[in-house]
N, C-alpha and C positions, 0 to 999 in steps of 0.2 A: 439607523445602524444597517449597514449592508448585509444581505444574506450570505452566510458562509456555509457551504456544503460540507458534509462529513468528509467527503473525498479531499477537499482542500485542507481540512484539519489533518488528515492522515499524511498527505503530501508534505505539508509544512513540518510536521513532526519528523518524518523521515529526512527531509532536507536539512533539519536542524541538528542531525547527528553527524559529526565530522568524521568519525570512523567509517560509518556507512558511505558517505559521499566520497571519501578517498578511494573507495572500491568501484566507483562508477565513472563513466565518461562525463563530459559536460556538453550542454547544448544551449546556445544563446547565453553563455556565461553563468549557467545554472546547472546543478546536478541533473543528470538524465533520469528523471522520474516523471513519467507521463500519465495522463489520464486516457484510458481506453485504447489509444493507438500512438505508437511512436511516429514522429516525423520521418519521412522517407530518407532523409539525409543524416539521421541520428547515428553516431558512432556507438559501437558496443563497448563495454557492457551498459545496459540500461534496464530500468524497471518500467513495467506498464501496470497500472492499477485500475481495476474496474469495480464498481459497486452497483449492486441491484437491491431494490427495496422489496421486502417480502410483505404482502398485504397483512396488516394487523391494525391495531388501534391507531387512528391518525395522530394522536398526541405522543405515542411511544413508538419510535421507529425500530424496526428489526431489519437488518441489512445482511447480505452476503457479500464478501469482498474477496477478490482474487488479486494476488500479486505475482506477475510473471517476470522473471529474470532472464535476459537474453544476452548471449556473448558468443564468441567464435574462438576456437583454439583447441589445443590438445589437452588442456588441463581443466578440471572442474573445481579445482581447489578454491579459487577466488569466489566462485558461485556459491559454493557450500558456506564459506565464511560470511558472505553477504547475507544469505538467507538466515543463517544463524543469528546474525546481528539484527535483521528485521524482526525476527521472532522476539528477540530479547527487548527490542524497542517497544513492540506493540502488545505482546501477549499479556493478558491480565492487567492492562493498563486502563486508567480512566483519564480521558482527555476532555477538553471543553473547547467550545467554539462560540461564536456570537449568536448562532441560530439554534445550535443544539448544545445541551448541557449533559453531563454524566455519560460521556460516549465510552462505552465499555467494549473493549476489543478482546476476542478470544480465538486463539489459534485452533484450527479444526484438523487440517491435513496438509500434505504436500510432498513433493518429490520430483524426480527427474521426468521430463516429458520428451518423447522422441526416440530417435534411433541411436543406440549406444555406439555405433561405428562412425556416426557423423561428427564433423567438427563444429557443428552447431550445438550450442549449449543452451538449453531451455529447462528451467525449473519453475514450478508453480507452487504457491502457498494459498490455502484458503482459510478465511476467518469468518466469524460471525460477529456482527456489531449490534449492540443495543444502545439506544439513545433516547432521551426525552427532549421534546421541544422546549427551548428556553422560555418562550412567551407563555406556554401553558404552565410550566413549573413555577413561574413568577406570580401567577394568579392564586397559587395554593396558600 
């Protein structure tokens, strides 16, 4: 069984929601949801997701996740709707993957980032994730 990162589970979950993906552009025929950095030619709006691990017990993972929404234009309405949908999809949900089980996602904070007079639209959401390694849980 191939290793599946928590980030790939989160991205797959978001890409699986047609309401959210309708609010985003596409890149290489997939919804524009990227890991750590968007490609230079990516059209807006898109999401960039980053996850960092917090040092803790090696069998139980604790992670911080950020989701950044980027767009351009005069209205932030689509951005707010997309972020509300992301929170609805992820907050207090339990996800599973091939390498991690019982992936629990909790919304922490978020809001607008940047200059309120700019046409650049950038919002950020932050989450905490707790998960157990599947291999360890299967030995119990």
